[in-house]
C-alpha positions as CSV (number, residue, x, y, z in Angstrom):
1,X,99.6,40.5,-34.3
2,X,100.0,41.6,-30.7
3,X,99.5,45.3,-30.2
4,X,100.9,47.3,-27.2
5,X,99.8,50.8,-26.4
6,X,100.6,51.3,-22.7
7,X,103.2,50.6,-20.0
8,X,102.4,48.7,-16.9
9,X,104.1,50.4,-14.0
10,X,103.8,47.6,-11.4
11,X,105.9,44.5,-11.5
12,X,104.4,41.1,-12.2
13,X,104.4,38.2,-14.6
14,X,104.6,38.4,-18.4
15,X,103.4,36.3,-21.3
16,X,105.8,37.4,-24.1
17,X,109.4,38.6,-24.3
18,X,110.5,41.2,-26.9
19,X,114.3,41.5,-27.2
20,X,115.5,44.8,-28.6
21,X,118.7,46.7,-29.1
22,X,119.0,50.1,-27.4
23,X,118.4,52.0,-30.7
24,X,115.1,50.1,-31.2
25,X,114.1,50.7,-27.6
26,X,114.1,54.4,-28.3
27,X,111.3,54.1,-30.8
28,X,107.7,54.5,-29.8
29,X,106.4,52.9,-33.0
30,X,107.8,49.6,-34.0
31,X,106.9,46.3,-35.6
32,X,109.0,43.3,-34.4
33,X,108.8,39.6,-33.4
34,X,108.9,38.3,-29.9
35,X,111.5,35.7,-28.8
36,X,108.8,33.0,-29.5
37,X,108.3,34.5,-33.1
38,X,105.0,36.3,-32.5
39,X,104.5,39.5,-34.5
40,X,104.1,42.6,-32.2
41,X,103.4,46.2,-32.9
42,X,104.3,48.9,-30.4
43,X,102.2,52.1,-30.5
44,X,103.4,53.9,-27.4
45,X,103.3,57.6,-26.4
46,X,106.5,59.4,-27.5
47,X,109.3,60.5,-25.1
48,X,110.1,57.4,-23.1
49,X,112.8,54.8,-23.8
50,X,112.0,51.2,-23.2
51,X,114.2,49.6,-20.6
52,X,115.2,46.1,-19.6
53,X,112.3,44.6,-17.6
54,X,109.6,47.1,-18.7
55,X,106.2,45.5,-19.1
56,X,103.7,46.5,-21.7
57,X,99.9,45.8,-21.8
58,X,98.8,44.1,-25.1
59,X,95.3,44.7,-26.4
60,X,94.5,41.0,-26.1
61,X,95.1,41.2,-22.3
62,X,98.5,39.6,-22.3
63,X,101.7,41.2,-21.0
64,X,104.9,41.8,-23.0
65,X,108.3,42.2,-21.2
66,X,111.2,44.1,-22.8
67,X,114.6,42.6,-22.8
68,X,117.8,44.3,-23.8
69,X,119.3,42.4,-26.8
70,X,123.1,41.8,-26.9
71,X,124.8,44.3,-29.2
72,X,128.3,45.5,-30.0
73,X,129.6,47.8,-27.3
74,X,132.8,49.5,-26.3
75,X,133.9,48.9,-22.7
76,X,136.4,50.7,-20.4
77,X,137.4,49.1,-17.2
78,X,139.4,51.1,-14.8
79,X,140.1,51.1,-11.0
80,X,141.2,54.8,-11.1
81,X,137.9,56.6,-10.1
82,X,139.3,60.0,-11.3
83,X,140.1,58.7,-14.8
84,X,136.7,57.0,-15.0
85,X,134.9,60.1,-13.8
86,X,136.8,62.2,-16.3
87,X,135.8,59.8,-19.1
88,X,132.2,59.8,-18.0
89,X,132.2,63.6,-17.9
90,X,133.5,63.9,-21.5
91,X,131.1,61.2,-22.7
92,X,128.2,63.0,-21.1
93,X,129.4,66.3,-22.5
94,X,128.9,64.7,-25.9
95,X,125.4,63.4,-25.0
96,X,126.5,59.8,-25.4
97,X,124.2,57.1,-24.0
98,X,126.4,55.6,-21.3
99,X,126.0,52.6,-19.0
100,X,127.9,53.3,-15.7
101,X,129.2,50.8,-13.3
102,X,131.6,51.2,-10.3
103,X,134.7,50.5,-12.3
104,X,133.4,50.3,-15.9
105,X,131.7,52.4,-18.6
106,X,129.9,50.9,-21.6
107,X,128.7,52.7,-24.8
108,X,127.8,51.9,-28.3
109,X,130.9,51.3,-30.5
110,X,132.3,54.5,-31.9
111,X,135.9,54.7,-33.0
112,X,136.2,58.5,-32.4
113,X,135.0,58.0,-28.8
114,X,137.3,55.0,-28.4
115,X,140.3,57.1,-29.6
116,X,139.4,59.9,-27.2
117,X,139.4,57.6,-24.2
118,X,142.6,55.9,-25.3
119,X,144.0,59.5,-25.3
120,X,143.0,59.8,-21.7
121,X,145.2,56.7,-20.9
122,X,142.3,54.2,-20.8
123,X,142.0,50.9,-22.5
124,X,139.0,50.3,-24.6
125,X,137.8,46.8,-25.6
126,X,134.9,45.6,-27.8
127,X,132.3,43.4,-26.3
128,X,128.9,42.0,-27.2
129,X,126.4,42.5,-24.3
130,X,123.0,43.9,-23.5
131,X,123.1,47.7,-23.3
132,X,121.3,49.5,-20.4
133,X,122.4,53.1,-20.3
134,X,121.6,55.7,-17.7
135,X,118.1,57.1,-18.1
136,X,119.3,60.7,-17.8
137,X,118.3,63.7,-15.7
138,X,115.0,64.3,-17.5
139,X,113.7,60.7,-17.6
140,X,109.9,60.6,-17.7
141,X,109.6,64.4,-17.6
142,X,108.3,66.3,-20.5
143,X,110.3,69.4,-21.3
144,X,110.5,71.9,-24.1
145,X,113.7,72.9,-25.9
146,X,112.3,76.4,-25.8
147,X,113.8,78.6,-23.1
148,X,111.1,79.7,-20.6
149,X,110.4,83.4,-20.4
150,X,112.6,85.3,-17.9
151,X,110.7,86.8,-14.9
152,X,110.1,90.5,-14.9
153,X,112.7,92.2,-12.7
154,X,112.4,95.6,-11.2
155,X,115.7,97.1,-10.1
156,X,115.6,99.4,-7.1
157,X,116.2,103.1,-8.1
158,X,115.5,102.4,-11.8
159,X,112.2,103.5,-13.3
160,X,110.9,104.1,-16.7
161,X,108.3,106.8,-17.3
C-alpha cells in the first residue's frame, strides 16, 4: 500500500492519481484506491483540504496527484452580477462550500439551498462535475475558535485606587 504523509509544494510530475470527492478531500486520514487500482493511505496533518492538482509525497518515493472526482452538484448560471453576488453572500453566510465563476455558482446538492436561490429569482440545475470550492479566508492558516484576550485599555481621567 502506498502511504502519503506530506504535501509537495512545488509543481512537477506524478506517478499516481487519486480521484476524490470534495467530502473525501477534507479528510486527513483516508484509505482509498488510485485510478490504477493501487491501495493508498493518507496520513496528513490536519487542517488543510486537498485540492485539484495537489501533489503528495509517498513513502516509496513516488508522487501522488489529487484529482477532483465528478459528483452531484447544484449550479446557478446568471448574467446579473447583483443577483449572483446576493446568492454568493447568502451561501457564504451559511458557510456553504462554494465554487465561484464569473457567471456561475456551484455547490453540493441541497434542496433547501436550491429553494432559497429559486426564491431569489434564480434557476438551479443539477449537474455532475468535479467540485473545486473556494479555499476560504483562513486557508493554510491555523486559528483558534477561542477569542483572543482583549488588550488592557486605560481611559484618560479614569483611575482605580
